[in-house]
C-alpha positions as MATLAB code, in Angstrom:
seq = 'MPQAAPFSIMAKPIGPRCNIDCKYCYYLEKEKLFPEEKKFRMSHDVLESYVRQTIECSLEAGLNQVGFAWQGGEPTMLGVGYFEEIVTLQQKYAPRDVKITNTLQTNGTLLDDDWGAFFAANDFLIGLSIDGPRKIHDRYRVTRSDRPTFDSVMRGLDVLRRHGVAHNALTTVHHGNGGKGKEVYRFLRRLGIDFMQFIPIVERSPGVGLAGAPQVDMAPENLVTAWSVSPKVYGKFLCDVFDTWFKHDIGKVFVQHFDVQLGLWLGHPSSLCVFAETCGNALAIEHDGSLFSCDHYVYPDYRLGKITETPMRELLWTERQVDFGHDKKTKLTSQCQECRFRFACNGGCPKHRFATSRSGEAGHNYFCESYTMFLRHAESRLVKMARLIASGRPAAEAVLVDVHRQTAGSAGDTGRRPSEPKKPALLR';
ca = [
      16.100    1.919   24.247;
      16.090   -0.443   21.085;
      18.760    0.369   18.643;
      17.811    3.053   15.721;
      16.606    1.256   12.597;
      15.223    2.432    9.407;
      11.935    3.938    9.059;
       9.180    5.725    7.231;
       6.321    7.874    8.040;
       2.966    8.806    6.328;
       2.704   12.638    7.080;
      -1.055   14.013    6.966;
      -0.440   17.730    7.139;
      -4.281   18.277    6.578;
      -5.174   15.546    8.813;
      -8.240   13.724    7.424;
      -9.805   16.892    5.455;
     -10.576   16.209    1.763;
     -12.540   17.750   -0.934;
     -13.942   14.568   -2.184;
     -16.045   11.886   -0.234;
     -14.960    8.507   -1.121;
     -17.658    5.861    0.044;
     -15.098    3.446    1.426;
     -12.712    5.791    2.947;
     -11.483    4.770    6.294;
      -9.830    8.035    7.037;
     -12.394   10.653    6.819;
     -13.878    9.579   10.067;
     -10.571   10.493   11.893;
     -11.739   14.054   12.165;
     -13.733   12.534   15.316;
     -10.384   12.421   16.940;
      -9.841   16.099   17.190;
     -13.331   17.342   18.207;
     -12.052   20.907   19.185;
      -9.826   21.242   15.980;
     -11.042   23.529   13.399;
      -8.446   24.153   10.905;
      -6.811   20.590   10.148;
      -3.410   22.235    9.003;
      -0.016   21.256   10.384;
       1.427   24.395   11.733;
       4.937   25.972   10.845;
       6.452   24.901   13.970;
       5.170   21.582   14.064;
       6.046   21.128   10.328;
       9.830   22.461   10.868;
       9.902   20.149   13.668;
       8.777   17.109   11.923;
      11.017   18.131    8.681;
      14.202   18.440   10.822;
      13.529   15.507   13.239;
      12.825   13.241   10.428;
      16.056   14.342    8.606;
      18.118   13.690   11.956;
      16.534   10.272   12.973;
      17.160    9.033    9.295;
      20.688    9.868    9.533;
      20.810    8.282   12.971;
      19.478    4.986   11.491;
      22.258    5.005    8.754;
      20.095    6.054    5.869;
      21.854    8.192    3.284;
      18.575    9.002    1.548;
      15.721   10.799    3.477;
      12.066    9.947    2.240;
       9.061   12.128    2.763;
       5.778   11.030    2.267;
       2.703   13.238    2.093;
      -1.075   12.146    2.288;
      -4.122   13.180    3.821;
      -6.954   13.451    3.342;
      -6.263   15.468    0.414;
      -2.805   17.312    0.496;
      -3.280   19.528   -2.259;
      -6.059   21.446   -0.325;
      -3.229   23.088    1.512;
      -1.816   25.109   -1.796;
       1.404   25.119   -3.736;
       2.632   27.965   -1.089;
       2.528   25.312    1.719;
       4.682   22.743   -0.215;
       7.076   25.525   -1.336;
       7.589   26.069    2.384;
       8.422   22.222    3.220;
      11.130   22.107    0.004;
      12.650   25.321    1.940;
      12.794   23.564    5.326;
      14.205   20.350    4.018;
      17.162   22.307    1.934;
      17.480   24.213    5.418;
      18.258   20.840    7.701;
      19.453   18.328    5.223;
      23.304   17.890    4.914;
      24.359   18.634    1.072;
      25.562   14.948    0.493;
      21.968   13.723    1.664;
      19.190   13.234   -0.919;
      15.730   14.223    0.003;
      12.786   12.585   -1.860;
       9.065   13.586   -1.810;
       5.876   11.408   -2.624;
       2.528   12.669   -2.572;
      -0.927   10.935   -2.776;
      -3.356   12.629   -4.270;
      -7.014   12.232   -5.952;
      -5.942   14.594   -8.484;
      -9.038   16.785   -8.692;
      -7.213   20.041   -7.747;
      -3.969   19.738   -9.918;
      -3.219   22.425  -12.264;
      -0.278   23.922  -14.154;
       0.948   25.364  -10.836;
       1.153   22.027   -9.358;
       2.473   20.472  -12.305;
       5.472   22.921  -12.503;
       6.144   22.753   -8.708;
       6.179   18.747   -8.733;
       8.497   18.762  -11.969;
      10.872   21.397  -10.668;
      11.296   19.528   -7.239;
      11.147   15.782   -8.364;
       8.025   14.909   -6.520;
       6.657   11.199   -7.350;
       2.963   11.411   -7.404;
       0.750    9.028   -6.753;
      -2.858    9.216   -8.384;
      -5.949    7.671   -7.015;
      -7.946    6.080   -9.699;
     -10.298    2.927   -9.770;
     -10.658    2.144  -13.457;
     -12.897    3.160  -16.447;
     -15.678    6.151  -15.390;
     -18.370    3.772  -14.509;
     -16.181    1.799  -12.009;
     -14.194    4.575  -10.824;
     -17.590    6.993  -10.151;
     -19.170    4.317   -8.343;
     -17.687    5.241   -5.009;
     -15.088    8.164   -5.585;
     -17.503   11.275   -5.773;
     -17.826   14.852   -4.275;
     -19.543   15.822   -1.071;
     -22.294   16.431   -3.272;
     -22.239   13.042   -4.931;
     -21.004   14.305   -8.230;
     -18.627   12.128  -10.183;
     -14.903   12.867  -10.052;
     -13.558   10.839  -13.389;
     -13.329   13.697  -15.484;
     -11.266   15.671  -13.049;
      -8.843   13.066  -12.491;
      -8.339   12.655  -16.121;
      -7.557   16.499  -16.053;
      -5.177   15.893  -13.315;
      -3.613   13.222  -15.173;
      -2.956   15.510  -18.039;
      -1.336   17.884  -16.089;
       1.163   15.526  -14.582;
       1.849   14.138  -17.837;
       2.411   17.491  -19.711;
       4.964   18.601  -16.890;
       6.640   15.392  -16.993;
       5.882   14.700  -13.410;
       6.919   11.035  -12.218;
       3.472    9.316  -11.236;
       1.977    5.823  -10.597;
      -1.548    4.741   -9.818;
      -3.120    3.712   -6.801;
      -6.094    1.571   -7.405;
      -8.223    0.259   -4.538;
      -9.828   -3.200   -5.195;
     -13.523   -3.205   -3.930;
     -17.193   -4.454   -4.451;
     -17.339   -2.285   -7.558;
     -14.511   -3.556   -9.506;
     -13.175   -6.753   -7.738;
     -14.564   -8.944  -10.496;
     -13.068   -6.583  -13.456;
      -9.202   -7.362  -13.023;
      -8.532   -7.167  -16.607;
     -10.436   -4.303  -17.420;
      -8.871   -2.197  -14.920;
      -5.239   -3.235  -15.598;
      -6.031   -2.408  -19.363;
      -7.743    0.817  -18.663;
      -4.394    1.690  -16.559;
      -2.313    0.518  -19.469;
      -4.197    2.572  -21.900;
      -3.659    5.757  -19.701;
       0.279    4.943  -20.065;
       0.305    3.879  -16.471;
       3.676    1.875  -16.007;
       3.844    1.661  -12.108;
       0.373    0.152  -10.140;
      -0.275   -0.244   -6.654;
      -3.589   -2.227   -6.012;
      -4.678   -2.103   -2.436;
      -7.985   -4.165   -1.099;
     -10.607   -2.528    0.446;
     -12.196   -4.219    3.500;
     -13.972   -2.533    6.494;
     -15.231   -4.441    9.319;
     -19.082   -3.976    9.993;
     -19.935   -1.921   13.118;
     -19.302   -4.105   16.460;
     -17.180   -6.701   14.421;
     -13.884   -7.405   16.258;
     -11.678   -9.849   17.805;
     -12.881   -9.028   21.299;
     -16.382   -9.252   20.443;
     -18.887  -11.851   21.005;
     -18.663  -14.816   18.834;
     -20.439  -14.677   15.525;
     -23.120  -16.857   14.466;
     -21.952  -16.806   11.135;
     -18.249  -16.141   10.475;
     -18.484  -16.272    6.728;
     -16.201  -13.430    5.310;
     -19.026  -11.583    3.671;
     -21.023  -11.330    7.197;
     -17.968   -9.435    8.659;
     -17.511   -6.486    6.516;
     -19.226   -3.449    4.814;
     -20.737   -3.830    1.359;
     -18.441   -2.067   -0.598;
     -15.723   -4.494    0.786;
     -14.180   -6.882   -1.635;
     -14.634  -10.555   -0.729;
     -11.243  -12.852   -0.252;
     -12.370  -14.919   -3.167;
     -13.074  -11.784   -5.619;
      -9.689  -10.185   -4.654;
      -7.616  -13.475   -5.097;
      -9.300  -13.882   -8.594;
      -8.498   -9.990   -9.347;
      -4.772  -10.695   -8.460;
      -4.781  -13.849  -10.580;
      -6.355  -12.051  -13.746;
      -4.141   -8.979  -13.485;
      -1.032  -11.398  -13.119;
      -2.064  -13.423  -16.271;
      -2.287  -10.045  -18.327;
       0.742   -8.561  -16.842;
       2.787  -11.694  -17.517;
       1.518  -12.134  -20.943;
       1.933   -8.581  -22.178;
       3.725   -6.240  -19.716;
       6.500   -8.097  -17.949;
       9.814   -6.032  -17.829;
       7.594   -3.134  -18.816;
       5.079   -2.634  -16.383;
       5.614   -2.785  -12.166;
       2.667   -3.885  -10.372;
       3.783   -3.248   -6.594;
       2.292   -6.814   -5.492;
       4.089   -8.773   -8.182;
       7.254   -7.038   -7.580;
       7.194   -7.640   -3.796;
       6.239  -11.448   -4.273;
       9.329  -11.907   -6.626;
      11.618  -10.436   -4.166;
       9.999  -12.856   -1.527;
      10.787  -15.876   -4.036;
      14.114  -14.644   -4.480;
      14.735  -14.834   -0.637;
      14.739  -11.226    0.031;
      12.991   -9.404    3.090;
       9.670   -7.741    1.840;
       9.872   -4.289    0.949;
       6.097   -4.040    1.766;
       4.971   -4.216    5.292;
       1.898   -6.236    4.625;
       4.184   -9.209    3.639;
       6.980   -8.759    6.086;
       7.780  -10.763    8.766;
       7.487   -8.182   11.335;
       6.212   -4.483   10.898;
       6.382   -1.475   13.314;
       8.723    0.604   10.768;
       6.136    2.373    8.983;
       4.093    5.162   10.865;
       1.918    7.923   10.804;
       1.825   11.406   11.731;
      -0.993   13.711   12.226;
      -1.216   17.312   11.557;
      -0.974   18.267   15.285;
       2.353   16.286   15.293;
       1.022   13.273   17.063;
       2.883   10.111   15.754;
       1.083    6.774   15.593;
       2.247    3.096   15.426;
       0.998    3.022   11.660;
      -1.239    4.868    9.310;
      -4.167    1.837    9.805;
      -3.866    2.328   13.614;
      -4.585    6.007   13.819;
      -6.562    5.357   17.296;
      -6.001    6.684   20.607;
      -4.392    3.507   21.631;
      -1.744    3.816   19.243;
      -0.731    7.355   19.761;
       2.869    7.197   20.778;
       2.976   10.873   21.546;
       3.826   14.381   20.014;
       6.973   14.963   18.391;
       6.967   18.716   19.643;
       6.598   17.184   23.307;
       8.814   14.211   22.967;
      11.797   13.795   20.840;
      10.923   11.814   17.813;
      13.997    9.284   18.403;
      12.199    8.522   21.774;
       9.055    7.618   20.095;
      10.150    5.722   16.829;
      12.217    2.928   18.724;
      10.596    2.395   22.038;
       9.856   -1.048   23.320;
       6.313   -0.452   22.972;
       6.637    0.387   19.005;
       8.923   -2.740   18.609;
       6.516   -4.909   20.148;
       3.790   -3.700   17.956;
       5.906   -4.886   14.964;
       6.705   -8.211   16.135;
       3.083   -8.989   17.340;
       2.939   -9.653   13.625;
       5.278  -12.625   13.710;
       4.193  -13.786   17.355;
       0.297  -13.922   16.739;
      -0.005  -15.708   13.769;
      -2.672  -18.355   13.822;
      -1.580  -22.065   13.518;
      -2.844  -22.440   10.173;
      -0.338  -19.517    9.224;
       2.493  -21.141   10.894;
       1.944  -24.369    9.325;
       1.364  -22.924    5.809;
       3.887  -23.475    2.963;
       3.296  -20.059    1.706;
       4.161  -18.277    5.156;
       7.420  -16.976    3.593;
       5.492  -15.003    0.986;
       2.472  -13.672    3.082;
       3.554  -13.924    6.763;
      -0.231  -13.629    7.504;
      -0.741  -10.345    5.918;
      -1.679   -7.045    7.403;
      -2.323   -7.166   10.982;
      -5.477   -5.007   10.427;
      -7.085   -7.539    8.417;
      -6.547  -10.112   11.125;
     -10.544  -10.351   12.203;
     -11.509  -13.807   10.463;
     -11.088  -17.263   11.906;
      -8.862  -20.061   10.939;
     -10.072  -23.425    9.668;
      -9.987  -24.726   13.233;
     -12.022  -21.875   14.478;
      -9.110  -19.910   15.777;
      -9.553  -15.936   16.096;
      -6.567  -13.566   14.696;
      -6.740  -15.218   11.087;
      -6.453  -12.755    8.029;
      -9.451  -12.013    6.007;
      -7.650  -12.022    2.763;
      -6.141  -15.413    3.411;
      -8.056  -17.122    0.824;
      -6.846  -14.517   -1.707;
      -3.466  -14.636   -1.056;
      -3.280  -18.621   -1.398;
      -5.520  -18.646   -4.341;
      -2.984  -16.068   -5.930;
       0.223  -17.889   -4.910;
      -0.876  -21.342   -6.320;
      -1.850  -19.735   -9.545;
       1.285  -17.761   -9.983;
       3.717  -20.125   -8.257;
       5.430  -21.907  -11.194;
       5.916  -18.496  -12.945;
       7.222  -16.875   -9.998;
       9.896  -19.719   -9.602;
      10.578  -19.509  -13.265;
      11.368  -15.498  -12.844;
      13.226  -15.799   -9.731;
      15.501  -18.479  -11.235;
      16.166  -16.422  -14.265;
      17.000  -13.425  -12.171;
      19.266  -15.355  -10.009;
      21.210  -16.508  -12.915;
      21.548  -12.811  -14.327;
      18.878  -13.018  -16.851;
      15.850  -10.816  -17.415;
      12.656  -12.373  -16.015;
      10.714  -11.382  -19.195;
      12.481  -14.478  -20.621;
      10.028  -16.571  -18.623;
       7.257  -15.806  -20.938;
       9.211  -17.572  -23.572;
       9.808  -20.564  -21.380;
       5.900  -20.601  -20.589;
       4.790  -20.138  -24.042;
       7.256  -23.167  -25.090;
       5.769  -25.498  -22.300;
       2.403  -24.638  -23.324;
       2.868  -25.177  -27.098;
       4.636  -28.717  -26.210;
       1.557  -29.560  -23.777;
      -0.647  -29.018  -26.413;
       1.177  -31.651  -29.005;
       1.509  -34.308  -26.280;
      -0.441  -33.331  -23.092;
      -1.270  -37.057  -21.379;
      -3.724  -35.153  -19.027;
      -1.663  -35.649  -16.056;
      -1.074  -32.755  -13.602;
       2.395  -32.514  -11.434;
       1.922  -32.908   -7.858;
       1.682  -29.537   -5.910;
       4.958  -27.757   -5.992;
       7.060  -27.247   -2.890;
       8.695  -24.367   -1.762;
      11.061  -23.227   -4.837;
      14.800  -24.982   -4.620;
      16.544  -21.486   -4.482;
      14.746  -20.687   -1.280;
      15.619  -23.726    0.369;
];
């Protein structure tokens, strides 16, 4: 068996069950994987086994901090009492010198003062799903009776604020808000959000896959559902948000995509699996104890086993799971392998590799154009920030450098443009 290595698991104690019906949600259909299930609730025995084994395996992997990530579906449907039980189990099994952290992703509609008090007392970090201003948010994030959810989410955000609960925003980027990057970003800033994640929504149309027959027209928009964001629009979204962030909020607001990219330009490994060279260390566990290779690969073929039947350590670090992660590197298209931005992208997430490369090679990332557009747009500023950080200075100074360059250019610009920059020197 391969050597123990750091890992994370997305736990879904309520499975795919949710109290709302987001039109783009890829996980609601997972109910079909459990045709006999009526309850969709991780039992006490499975929950205890999961908490105990996660702590044991984390210590075996050399971690001095054990992280638990709770998602769904909508995990708050389980009630505060269920999570009080989780905290009790964590305290039971964690050594006194080991720090336990909990994060929970929620749509926010069920949050009340009981939840706020619990989160604050137990140092939970909350991810709040919000797609932008009312009209944008309510386009796809609706109840099962097609009612808007924006007001309920704002009430949930108010709960988090009043109780001093640490929180961030998770915003999906889709057909409805992809062209409104600056508007979405500024809205989140008006809400006082200092930590943001932007997740692109793309879902393949029925019947479209790498194993299927060649498509007559392989244009990206013909591969995916109507609510999916196009590569070009997502690329511009990232550029627009980056420009606004760089000009006004660098050093004050943290956008996951930009933080990860800055780390890569400093020569560090990616802290996000999407841009890592290999993956396979971010798994998912369903309510029945089934462990899957990845949150986006909750399919029968990627089910590793049940932690109540096979010890977690025998599932986490198997050759099968290691191979799953290494495929991210070994199955790159030739276009990816030859790309000068490979170090900053690494082919993106395998779940998005259903397009074709310029030469017609299958298995290319749908968002290749997005990432390339963003990296070309942000490259010079990423290099400046990386150099400042490497010299022990704050990245925010890059704004002053950029303003000085623009001012100087406006007075004596000859109209010439530099040749396409190469990989930054500090990464050579």
